[in-house]
FIGU-141611 format. One line per 5 residues: number of its first residue (from 1); their letters; for each residue y, z, x of C-alpha. Coordinates in nm, 4 decimals, padded with zeros to 6 digits. Example, Ala and Ser with C-alpha at 12.3 -4.5 7.8 and 13.67 -1.06 7.14 Angstrom:
2
1 = as = -00.4500:00.7800:01.2300  -00.1060:00.7140:01.3670
// end
This chain:
169
1 = mileg = 02.0774:-00.0278:-06.3543  02.1367:-00.2996:-06.6127  01.9050:-00.5992:-06.6495  02.0856:-00.8968:-06.8056  01.9124:-01.1767:-06.9917
6 = ehvrl = 02.0318:-01.4712:-07.1949  02.0193:-01.2858:-07.5284  01.9443:-00.9214:-07.4444  02.0222:-00.6657:-07.1790  01.8296:-00.3590:-07.0747
11 = rpata = 02.0209:-00.0485:-06.9755  01.9101:00.3077:-06.9036  01.8175:00.4896:-07.2240  02.0286:00.7958:-07.3011  02.0278:01.0822:-07.5502
16 = edlpa = 02.3086:00.8977:-07.7327  02.0455:00.6400:-07.8367  01.8485:00.9039:-08.0264  02.0142:00.8439:-08.3692  01.9082:00.4770:-08.3624
21 = ytrwy = 01.5575:00.5672:-08.2443  01.5347:00.8250:-08.5249  01.6489:00.5683:-08.7833  01.3870:00.3199:-08.6651  01.1112:00.5786:-08.6969
26 = tdpdf = 01.2035:00.6359:-09.0622  01.0957:00.2767:-09.1299  00.7277:00.2999:-09.2378  00.6483:-00.0440:-09.0935  00.7906:00.0523:-08.7528
31 = ryymg = 00.6117:00.3879:-08.7543  00.2817:00.2208:-08.8498  00.2859:00.0097:-08.5348  00.4470:00.2656:-08.3018  00.2726:00.5857:-08.4099
36 = aeget = 00.4291:00.9307:-08.4088  00.7792:00.9592:-08.2705  00.7049:01.2650:-08.0572  00.6102:01.0765:-07.7409  00.9126:00.8462:-07.7633
41 = fdtll = 01.1586:01.1287:-07.8176  01.0026:01.3515:-07.5513  01.0104:01.0672:-07.3003  01.3691:00.9779:-07.3871  01.4983:01.3332:-07.3611
46 = sprpn = 01.2894:01.4314:-07.0568  01.2315:01.1190:-06.8478  00.9349:01.1408:-06.6163  00.9985:01.0940:-06.2443  00.7374:00.8163:-06.2305
51 = ganfs = 00.8981:00.6062:-06.5038  01.2079:00.4230:-06.6204  01.3371:00.4190:-06.9791  01.5438:00.1259:-07.1004  01.7263:00.0738:-07.4266
56 = veeng = 01.7603:-00.2887:-07.5298  02.0849:-00.4329:-07.6623  02.1753:-00.7740:-07.7912  02.4378:-00.9234:-07.5622  02.6982:-00.8251:-07.8222
61 = grlig = 02.6158:-00.4585:-07.7554  02.4088:-00.3703:-08.0643  02.1125:-00.1457:-07.9790  01.7941:-00.3159:-08.1029  01.4990:-00.1607:-07.9193
66 = fvfvt = 01.3495:00.0013:-07.6129  01.1010:-00.0475:-07.3319  00.9665:00.2391:-07.1212  00.7992:00.1877:-06.7845  00.5457:00.4651:-06.7258
71 = girti = 00.2942:00.5792:-06.4679  00.4530:00.4129:-06.1662  00.2009:00.4482:-05.8835  00.3482:00.3655:-05.5445  00.0257:00.3537:-05.3411
76 = nrhce = -00.1644:00.1389:-05.5911  00.1593:-00.0434:-05.6842  00.0765:-00.0348:-06.0553  00.2662:00.0717:-06.3653  00.2330:00.0433:-06.7398
81 = lglva = 00.4816:-00.0623:-07.0032  00.4244:00.2394:-07.2224  00.6550:00.1996:-07.5202  00.7947:-00.1382:-07.6206  00.9641:-00.2027:-07.9535
86 = igepd = 01.2280:-00.3937:-08.1426  01.3572:-00.1349:-08.3878  01.6064:-00.3446:-08.5829  01.4129:-00.5482:-08.8416  01.6581:-00.8386:-08.8330
91 = ardkg = 01.6155:-00.8666:-08.4541  01.2404:-00.9295:-08.4748  01.0799:-01.2727:-08.4369  01.3790:-01.4109:-08.2446  01.2255:-01.4099:-07.8973
96 = ygtem = 01.4003:-01.0862:-07.7953  01.0686:-00.9094:-07.7316  00.9555:-01.1845:-07.4965  01.2876:-01.1808:-07.3133  01.2934:-00.8026:-07.2739
101 = lelvl = 00.9377:-00.8077:-07.1374  01.0311:-01.0796:-06.8886  01.3344:-00.8785:-06.7756  01.1404:-00.5558:-06.7289  00.8538:-00.7352:-06.5547
106 = ghcfd = 01.1030:-00.8912:-06.3139  01.2298:-00.5413:-06.2413  00.8768:-00.4048:-06.1960  00.7753:-00.6765:-05.9506  01.1003:-00.7551:-05.7715
111 = glgmh = 01.2779:-00.4193:-05.7962  00.9946:-00.1677:-05.7829  00.7511:-00.3694:-05.5722  00.4606:-00.3400:-05.8153  00.1434:-00.5431:-05.7608
116 = qvsir = 00.0145:-00.5152:-06.1184  00.1682:-00.4237:-06.4553  -00.0251:-00.3536:-06.7745  00.0477:-00.2976:-07.1407  -00.1716:-00.2131:-07.4402
121 = taefn = -00.1621:-00.2131:-07.8176  -00.3937:-00.1788:-08.1151  -00.5496:-00.5062:-08.2266  -00.3897:-00.4776:-08.5719  -00.0464:-00.5153:-08.4099
126 = erach = -00.0647:-00.8933:-08.4233  00.3032:-00.9472:-08.3367  00.2615:-00.7496:-08.0131  -00.0705:-00.9152:-07.9259  00.0840:-01.2601:-07.9723
131 = tyaki = 00.3864:-01.1742:-07.7549  00.1817:-01.0074:-07.4817  -00.0684:-01.2944:-07.4648  00.2183:-01.5363:-07.3883  00.3157:-01.3398:-07.0771
136 = fphem = 00.0141:-01.1419:-06.9560  -00.2715:-01.3749:-06.8521  -00.5522:-01.1171:-06.8537  -00.6800:-00.9385:-07.1649  -00.9563:-00.6833:-07.2171
141 = rhrec = -01.0544:-00.4467:-07.4950  -01.1435:-00.0838:-07.5352  -01.3642:-00.1226:-07.8371  -01.3108:00.0678:-08.1620  -01.1006:00.3499:-08.0202
146 = vwsdd = -00.8010:00.3430:-08.2592  -00.8413:00.4890:-08.6084  -00.6052:00.3399:-08.8706  -00.6346:00.2176:-09.2291  -00.9726:00.3879:-09.2736
151 = rfwde = -01.1409:00.1974:-08.9927  -01.1687:00.1716:-08.6163  -00.9767:-00.0946:-08.4244  -00.9942:-00.2144:-08.0670  -00.7193:-00.1263:-07.8229
156 = vyfdi = -00.6190:-00.4447:-07.6409  -00.5092:-00.4212:-07.2767  -00.3084:-00.6940:-07.1057  -00.2113:-00.7164:-06.7397  -00.0412:-00.9404:-06.4874
161 = teeew = -00.0347:-00.9361:-06.1066  00.2571:-01.0162:-05.8803  00.0952:-01.3506:-05.7850  00.0546:-01.4465:-06.1510  00.4135:-01.3395:-06.2180
166 = aara = 00.5433:-01.5480:-05.9255  00.3452:-01.8513:-06.0477  00.5324:-01.8405:-06.3814  00.8633:-01.9232:-06.2117
// end
C-alpha cells in the first residue's frame, strides 16, 4: 500500500531501507531524539503482525524518513504511532512531518477503522511536540519518566479520535 501526499509518499518499509536508517542513526542529533536504533531495526526487519511500517519518500523518490504504526488493537480500535522521524537533515522543517502524520492518520482512521490514535515523545523534543500539537488535540503527560541530559523529563502523550479527525476535514 502506498499513501500519496502533495510532497511525500508513504510506502511499506523494506530491508533495502536499512542503509539509510543506519546512516541516520549515525547522526548524533537524530540519535538524541530517537534513542537507540535497536527497536527501529528490529521492527523493520521483523514487522509485528499488529503494526504497519512505512518509509517516507519525497515525491521525487528520495527516502527521507519513516513512520511505524504499532499496537493495533481491533476490539478497542486503537493504535499508536510508535516511531516517527525525518532522517534527512535537509528535509526537516519543511512540513513533511506534518504531511506524513496526516497521511498515516488517514490510513489509521479510514483504512484500518481505528477510533483513537496516539503518539508520544519526550518533552525535550520540541520539534515533535510542536508538530504533534498541531494535529492531535489532546495532550497529557507522564511526569519525569525520561532520563536525559542529567535530568528527568516528562513524556508527552498526544491523541486524536475519529470524530476529531473527521472534524479537521
